[in-house]
C-alpha positions in Angstrom: 0.1 -0.3 0.0 2.8 2.1 0.5 4.1 1.7 -2.9 1.1 2.7 -4.6 0.8 6.6 -4.2 4.4 6.3 -5.5 3.7 4.6 -8.6 1.3 6.8 -9.4 3.4 10.2 -8.7 6.0 8.7 -10.8 3.5 8.0 -13.3 2.0 11.7 -13.2 5.8 12.8 -13.4 6.5 10.9 -16.7 3.0 12.2 -18.3 3.8 15.7 -17.2 7.6 15.6 -19.0 5.8 14.1 -21.8 3.0 16.9 -22.1 6.0 19.4 -21.8 8.6 17.8 -24.5 5.3 17.9 -26.7 4.4 21.8 -25.9 7.9 22.5 -27.2 7.5 20.5 -30.6 4.2 22.1 -31.1 5.3 25.6 -30.1 8.7 26.3 -31.7 9.1 23.9 -34.9 10.1 27.2 -36.8 12.8 28.3 -34.4 14.2 24.8 -34.3 14.4 24.5 -38.0 16.2 27.6 -38.6 18.7 26.9 -35.7 19.4 23.5 -36.9 20.1 24.7 -40.9 21.2 28.2 -40.4 25.2 27.7 -40.1 26.0 31.3 -40.3 23.0 33.7 -39.7 23.3 36.4 -42.4 19.9 38.2 -41.5 20.9 39.0 -37.6 23.7 40.6 -36.2 24.0 40.9 -32.0 21.3 44.0 -32.2 19.0 42.1 -34.7 19.9 44.3 -37.4 20.4 42.9 -41.1 24.3 41.9 -42.0 25.5 42.9 -45.5 26.8 40.2 -48.1 28.3 39.8 -51.4 25.1 40.8 -53.8 23.6 43.3 -51.6 22.8 46.7 -52.9 22.9 49.7 -50.3 21.5 53.3 -51.0 23.9 55.6 -49.8 23.1 59.3 -49.1 26.1 61.8 -48.6 24.5 64.9 -47.2 28.1 66.7 -47.6 28.5 65.8 -51.5 25.4 64.7 -53.4 27.4 63.8 -56.2 28.6 60.6 -54.0 25.0 59.6 -53.5 23.5 56.7 -55.4 23.2 52.9 -54.9 26.2 50.6 -54.3 26.6 46.7 -54.9 28.6 44.5 -52.3 30.9 43.0 -54.5 32.3 39.1 -54.4 35.4 40.0 -52.2 32.5 42.0 -49.9 33.6 45.4 -50.7 32.2 48.6 -52.3 33.6 51.2 -54.3 32.9 54.8 -53.9 34.1 57.7 -55.8 36.9 59.5 -53.8 36.5 57.3 -51.1 37.6 53.9 -52.7 37.2 50.6 -51.6 35.3 49.8 -47.9 34.7 46.5 -46.5 30.9 46.4 -46.3 30.2 42.5 -45.9 29.8 41.3 -42.6 28.3 44.8 -41.3 25.1 46.2 -40.8 24.1 49.4 -42.4 24.7 51.7 -39.3 28.3 49.8 -39.2 28.6 50.8 -42.7 27.7 54.5 -42.6 30.4 55.1 -39.6 32.9 53.0 -41.2 32.5 55.3 -44.3 32.3 58.3 -42.3 35.5 57.6 -40.6 37.4 57.5 -43.9 36.1 60.9 -45.3 36.6 62.3 -42.2 39.5 65.5 -42.4 40.1 64.2 -46.2 36.8 64.9 -47.9 34.7 66.2 -45.1 35.4 67.7 -41.9 32.5 66.5 -40.3 30.7 63.6 -42.9 27.2 62.7 -42.4 26.0 59.6 -44.5 23.2 57.3 -44.6 23.1 53.4 -45.8 19.9 51.7 -46.3 19.2 48.8 -48.1 18.3 49.1 -51.5 17.8 45.3 -52.5 19.3 42.1 -51.4 20.9 39.7 -52.9 19.0 36.9 -54.7 18.6 33.3 -54.1 19.3 30.3 -56.5 17.3 27.4 -56.9 17.6 24.5 -59.4 17.3 20.7 -59.9 13.7 19.4 -59.9 11.8 22.2 -60.1 9.8 23.5 -63.2 11.6 27.0 -63.4 15.3 26.6 -62.0 17.0 30.1 -61.7 17.8 32.9 -60.3 15.1 35.0 -58.2 15.1 38.1 -55.9 14.8 37.8 -52.1 11.9 38.3 -49.6 12.3 38.9 -46.1 10.9 35.6 -44.3 10.9 33.3 -47.3 11.1 29.6 -47.0 12.5 26.5 -48.5 8.8 25.6 -49.7 8.2 29.5 -50.5 11.3 29.5 -52.9 10.3 26.3 -54.3 6.7 27.9 -55.0 8.5 31.0 -56.7 10.3 28.3 -59.0 6.9 27.1 -60.4 7.0 23.9 -57.7 8.2 20.7 -58.0 8.8 18.4 -61.1 7.2 15.0 -60.7 11.0 13.3 -60.3 11.4 15.8 -57.2 12.5 14.1 -53.8 10.6 16.3 -51.4 12.7 14.9 -48.6 16.2 15.2 -50.4 16.3 19.1 -50.8 19.9 20.6 -50.4 20.3 24.4 -48.6 23.9 25.9 -49.1 23.9 29.0 -47.2 25.9 32.2 -48.8 29.4 31.7 -47.2 28.9 28.2 -45.2 31.8 25.3 -46.1 29.3 22.6 -46.9 25.3 22.0 -47.4 22.4 21.0 -45.4 20.0 18.3 -46.3 16.3 19.6 -45.7 12.7 18.5 -46.0 9.5 20.4 -46.9 7.9 19.2 -43.5 9.8 22.0 -41.6 9.6 25.4 -42.4 13.3 26.5 -42.9 13.7 30.3 -43.7 16.3 31.2 -46.8 18.9 34.0 -46.7 20.1 36.4 -49.5 22.9 34.4 -51.7 21.6 30.9 -50.5 21.5 27.8 -53.2 18.6 25.3 -53.1 18.7 22.4 -55.3 16.0 19.7 -55.3 17.2 16.1 -55.4 15.7 13.4 -57.8 13.6 10.4 -56.5 14.4 7.1 -57.3 11.8 5.2 -59.1 
């Protein structure tokens, strides 16, 4: 009789633990998917700002010299080339960090108290190929998932294996394999390849 309450207690603890685990699965699938496959996270810096990378375009406004104002693309080396200022490393910086970097380069040489603002003009595109109907290069949209990218490319072909989708993050050393059963986000510059199923 003394052990009966103990058995009930152990059963209740196990049941509650199972509920807690199930709750995590139901409430955080997106977070788990993103952290599992993200590799480097080019969309987020420590302050939650977008981090620039090759292929991104920034719109710079120079209040001291309107002739320099315009759109500049981050090249494959991570640099932007600005007349009079020269090449400036942009990859790995937020727009606010880029503003400060350019202002430091200009101070005392081009302007005494330079004032420059930077904003995203357009993101680097993403690439999708393999077993999709319209393989190619597509403009990135914030919040886009692998499934959304496939839909943008016209959907899967009849040969596609929806459980074998290869995602290669921009700047990552290797690719990851993902499925369509989890909403994995993509980032600018990502490469997606849909594999073929074996008949």
